[in-house]
PAKE-778154 format. One record per residue: x, y, z of N, C-alpha, C in turn; residue in three letters; residue number from 1. Coordinates in steps of 0.02 Angstrom, whole numbers. Layout:
BEGIN
LOLO     n_c1     n_c2     n_c3    ca_c1    ca_c2    ca_c3     c_c1     c_c2     c_c3   zado   rolo
LOLO        X        Y        Z        X        Y        Z        X        Y        Z    ala    NUM
...
end
This chain:
BEGIN
LOLO     n_c1     n_c2     n_c3    ca_c1    ca_c2    ca_c3     c_c1     c_c2     c_c3   zado   rolo
LOLO     6899     4874     3731     6942     4879     3673     7014     4890     3697    unk      1
LOLO     7060     4851     3670     7129     4859     3690     7165     4905     3641    unk      2
LOLO     7209     4942     3669     7247     4989     3628     7312     4956     3606    unk      3
LOLO     7324     4957     3540     7385     4928     3514     7440     4981     3511    unk      4
LOLO     7499     4963     3533     7554     5010     3527     7590     4995     3461    unk      5
LOLO     7598     5046     3421     7630     5040     3357     7697     5074     3359    unk      6
LOLO     7749     5035     3347     7816     5063     3345     7831     5084     3274    unk      7
LOLO     7852     5145     3265     7869     5170     3199     7941     5149     3184    unk      8
LOLO     7948     5115     3128     8014     5092     3107     8035     5133     3046    unk      9
LOLO     8092     5164     3051     8119     5202     2995     8158     5156     2949    unk     10
LOLO     8147     5160     2884     8188     5120     2839     8260     5145     2839    unk     11
LOLO     8307     5102     2822     8377     5123     2818     8387     5170     2758    unk     12
LOLO     8348     5158     2705     8354     5200     2645     8289     5195     2605    unk     13
LOLO     8277     5246     2566     8220     5247     2521     8245     5273     2454    unk     14
LOLO     8229     5237     2400     8252     5259     2335     8202     5236     2282    unk     15
LOLO     8212     5260     2222     8169     5242     2166     8210     5205     2115    unk     16
LOLO     8178     5157     2082     8213     5116     2033     8166     5097     1977    unk     17
LOLO     8195     5084     1920     8158     5059     1863     8185     4990     1848    unk     18
LOLO     8146     4938     1863     8170     4870     1852     8190     4857     1779    unk     19
LOLO     8246     4822     1770     8269     4804     1703     8225     4748     1676    unk     20
LOLO     8238     4728     1614     8199     4674     1583     8205     4609     1622    unk     21
LOLO     8259     4600     1660     8267     4540     1701     8243     4551     1773    unk     22
LOLO     8212     4608     1785     8185     4622     1852     8237     4646     1902    unk     23
LOLO     8294     4669     1878     8347     4691     1924     8337     4764     1945    unk     24
LOLO     8353     4776     2008     8358     4844     2034     8424     4849     2072    unk     25
LOLO     8448     4909     2082     8512     4919     2115     8504     4962     2177    unk     26
LOLO     8531     4938     2233     8534     4979     2293     8590     5029     2282    unk     27
LOLO     8578     5093     2291     8629     5143     2277     8695     5129     2312    unk     28
LOLO     8749     5144     2276     8817     5132     2301     8830     5166     2368    unk     29
LOLO     8806     5228     2375     8817     5266     2437     8783     5231     2496    unk     30
LOLO     8724     5203     2484     8689     5167     2537     8727     5104     2556    unk     31
LOLO     8750     5067     2506     8788     5006     2520     8851     5022     2559    unk     32
LOLO     8885     5076     2540     8947     5095     2574     8933     5116     2646    unk     33
LOLO     8881     5155     2657     8863     5178     2724     8851     5121     2772    unk     34
LOLO     8816     5070     2749     8798     5014     2793     8843     4953     2785    unk     35
LOLO     8896     4959     2745     8941     4903     2732     8903     4842     2705    unk     36
LOLO     8860     4854     2657     8823     4801     2624     8865     4777     2566    unk     37
LOLO     8877     4711     2564     8923     4682     2515     8890     4629     2473    unk     38
LOLO     8927     4607     2422     8905     4552     2380     8887     4492     2423    unk     39
LOLO     8831     4461     2408     8810     4401     2445     8766     4417     2505    unk     40
LOLO     8764     4479     2527     8719     4498     2582     8647     4495     2559    unk     41
LOLO     8602     4490     2606     8531     4488     2591     8499     4553     2615    unk     42
LOLO     8454     4579     2574     8419     4640     2592     8344     4625     2598    unk     43
LOLO     8314     4654     2650     8241     4651     2657     8214     4717     2629    unk     44
LOLO     8175     4712     2576     8152     4771     2541     8076     4774     2541    unk     45
LOLO     8050     4834     2547     7979     4847     2537     7973     4878     2467    unk     46
LOLO     7937     4845     2423     7929     4867     2354     7859     4898     2348    unk     47
LOLO     7856     4959     2321     7792     4993     2312     7782     5011     2239    unk     48
LOLO     7726     4989     2212     7707     5011     2145     7671     5078     2154    unk     49
LOLO     7690     5127     2114     7662     5194     2121     7610     5208     2067    unk     50
LOLO     7558     5245     2086     7509     5268     2038     7543     5320     1993    unk     51
LOLO     7538     5313     1927     7573     5360     1882     7553     5433     1892    unk     52
LOLO     7490     5446     1910     7467     5515     1917     7483     5543     1987    unk     53
LOLO     7462     5507     2038     7468     5534     2106     7535     5520     2138    unk     54
LOLO     7571     5471     2112     7636     5449     2139     7629     5418     2209    unk     55
LOLO     7569     5399     2227     7556     5365     2290     7557     5289     2279    unk     56
LOLO     7578     5251     2330     7580     5178     2322     7511     5149     2311    unk     57
LOLO     7506     5102     2264     7443     5068     2251     7447     4994     2271    unk     58
LOLO     7506     4965     2264     7517     4896     2284     7586     4893     2317    unk     59
LOLO     7595     4844     2360     7659     4838     2395     7673     4765     2411    unk     60
LOLO     7738     4750     2419     7760     4683     2437     7826     4689     2474    unk     61
LOLO     7841     4638     2514     7905     4635     2548     7945     4580     2513    unk     62
LOLO     8011     4591     2507     8054     4545     2470     8120     4538     2507    unk     63
LOLO     8145     4477     2511     8213     4466     2535     8252     4443     2474    unk     64
LOLO     8305     4480     2458     8343     4466     2397     8418     4468     2411    unk     65
LOLO     8454     4425     2376     8527     4422     2382     8558     4472     2333    unk     66
LOLO     8608     4507     2356     8640     4559     2314     8701     4531     2278    unk     67
LOLO     8710     4555     2217     8771     4536     2180     8825     4588     2193    unk     68
LOLO     8881     4583     2158     8938     4626     2172     8926     4700     2157    unk     69
LOLO     8877     4716     2115     8862     4786     2100     8801     4812     2138    unk     70
LOLO     8779     4774     2188     8722     4795     2228     8655     4783     2197    unk     71
LOLO     8654     4742     2145     8591     4726     2112     8559     4666     2144    unk     72
LOLO     8493     4665     2142     8454     4607     2161     8397     4599     2112    unk     73
LOLO     8366     4542     2113     8314     4527     2064     8246     4524     2099    unk     74
LOLO     8199     4559     2070     8129     4553     2091     8101     4495     2050    unk     75
LOLO     8077     4443     2082     8052     4385     2045     7997     4405     1995    unk     76
LOLO     7998     4373     1937     7950     4390     1884     7878     4381     1908    unk     77
LOLO     7867     4331     1949     7799     4320     1975     7776     4380     2018    unk     78
LOLO     7821     4408     2057     7804     4466     2098     7791     4527     2053    unk     79
LOLO     7832     4536     2002     7823     4591     1955     7754     4586     1923    unk     80
LOLO     7735     4525     1905     7670     4513     1874     7613     4528     1924    unk     81
LOLO     7620     4504     1985     7568     4515     2035     7559     4588     2053    unk     82
LOLO     7613     4626     2053     7609     4697     2068     7589     4738     2006    unk     83
LOLO     7593     4707     1948     7575     4741     1886     7625     4794     1865    unk     84
LOLO     7689     4781     1880     7742     4829     1862     7759     4821     1788    unk     85
LOLO     7761     4876     1753     7780     4876     1683     7855     4886     1679    unk     86
LOLO     7890     4833     1662     7963     4833     1659     7988     4887     1611    unk     87
LOLO     8039     4922     1634     8073     4975     1595     8027     5034     1578    unk     88
LOLO     7967     5035     1607     7922     5091     1595     7905     5127     1660    unk     89
LOLO     7897     5088     1713     7875     5117     1776     7931     5120     1827    unk     90
LOLO     7929     5172     1867     7975     5179     1922     7939     5155     1984    unk     91
LOLO     7975     5116     2024     7947     5091     2087     7984     5125     2144    unk     92
LOLO     7952     5124     2202     7983     5150     2262     8008     5090     2302    unk     93
LOLO     8070     5095     2327     8100     5040     2364     8124     5066     2432    unk     94
LOLO     8105     5031     2484     8129     5048     2551     8173     4991     2575    unk     95
LOLO     8234     5007     2594     8279     4958     2623     8262     4954     2697    unk     96
LOLO     8232     4899     2717     8210     4890     2787     8266     4864     2831    unk     97
LOLO     8302     4814     2806     8358     4786     2844     8401     4746     2796    unk     98
LOLO     8457     4724     2820     8501     4680     2781     8536     4635     2830    unk     99
LOLO     8559     4579     2804     8596     4534     2848     8648     4496     2808    unk    100
LOLO     8700     4478     2843     8755     4441     2814     8736     4367     2814    unk    101
LOLO     8755     4330     2762     8738     4259     2758     8764     4221     2819    unk    102
LOLO     8823     4239     2844     8851     4202     2900     8809     4209     2964    unk    103
LOLO     8770     4263     2968     8726     4272     3027     8671     4219     3028    unk    104
LOLO     8652     4195     2970     8598     4148     2965     8623     4076     2956    unk    105
LOLO     8675     4068     2916     8696     4002     2895     8760     3976     2927    unk    106
LOLO     8792     4015     2969     8858     3997     2994     8863     3928     3024    unk    107
LOLO     8815     3908     3063     8820     3842     3095     8794     3785     3051    unk    108
LOLO     8773     3800     2991     8747     3750     2945     8799     3726     2894    unk    109
LOLO     8854     3761     2887     8903     3746     2835     8951     3692     2860    unk    110
LOLO     8955     3635     2823     8998     3580     2843     9072     3598     2836    unk    111
LOLO     9089     3631     2782     9159     3650     2769     9172     3719     2800    unk    112
LOLO     9175     3721     2865     9182     3786     2900     9245     3823     2881    unk    113
LOLO     9297     3787     2860     9359     3818     2838     9347     3865     2779    unk    114
LOLO     9296     3850     2739     9280     3889     2679     9216     3929     2686    unk    115
LOLO     9194     3938     2747     9130     3970     2760     9122     4037     2723    unk    116
LOLO     9171     4081     2728     9166     4147     2697     9157     4141     2622    unk    117
LOLO     9199     4100     2589     9193     4091     2516     9126     4062     2497    unk    118
LOLO     9105     4011     2534     9042     3977     2518     8983     4025     2524    unk    119
LOLO     8983     4064     2576     8926     4108     2587     8927     4169     2541    unk    120
LOLO     8985     4191     2520     8989     4249     2474     8979     4227     2402    unk    121
LOLO     9015     4175     2381     9015     4155     2311     8969     4097     2296    unk    122
LOLO     8955     4057     2347     8914     3997     2336     8956     3935     2321    unk    123
LOLO     9022     3943     2316     9065     3886     2302     9135     3899     2330    unk    124
LOLO     9173     3844     2335     9244     3848     2355     9278     3786     2326    unk    125
LOLO     9338     3794     2301     9378     3738     2278     9411     3706     2340    unk    126
LOLO     9403     3640     2347     9431     3607     2406     9480     3552     2384    unk    127
LOLO     9519     3530     2431     9568     3476     2417     9538     3408     2435    unk    128
LOLO     9571     3356     2415     9550     3288     2431     9552     3279     2507    unk    129
LOLO     9603     3307     2540     9608     3301     2613     9549     3335     2647    unk    130
LOLO     9529     3393     2620     9471     3428     2648     9409     3385     2643    unk    131
LOLO     9402     3350     2587     9343     3308     2577     9342     3251     2628    unk    132
LOLO     9400     3224     2644     9406     3168     2691     9386     3189     2762    unk    133
LOLO     9394     3253     2777     9378     3278     2844     9305     3263     2862    unk    134
LOLO     9261     3267     2814     9190     3255     2831     9169     3183     2818    unk    135
LOLO     9219     3140     2801     9205     3069     2797     9186     3040     2731    unk    136
LOLO     9192     3078     2677     9176     3050     2611     9234     3008     2587    unk    137
LOLO     9220     2952     2556     9271     2909     2528     9266     2911     2452    unk    138
LOLO     9324     2909     2419     9325     2907     2346     9313     2837     2321    unk    139
end
């Protein structure tokens, strides 16, 4: 029998949230400030549904979600359904496992590198006709 070594990983933060009707939860402002987590960043979260009586986790899932400007992210409705979370009634436990900046993942994939920051934060950038010509598109 081989012995497995298990490394204990501490979450960056642990908090409780009550998902809104649209499935939104918010990473606390203090946590975002501490780790410099900004709009457009992605968070890896462990979501735990808690037993109402014992407060112990009964179901769990991992989620990667993009944060908006107020630190909110959306738990997909399908995941809420699978975990059996009652929206606006139940409090869930959330562990922030990690986060990453979009440019860490997508930096070399963006054609309009001049606008990389805007594209990765906002999802769009206004460009000029000259900028469009740089990548070879013709009108």
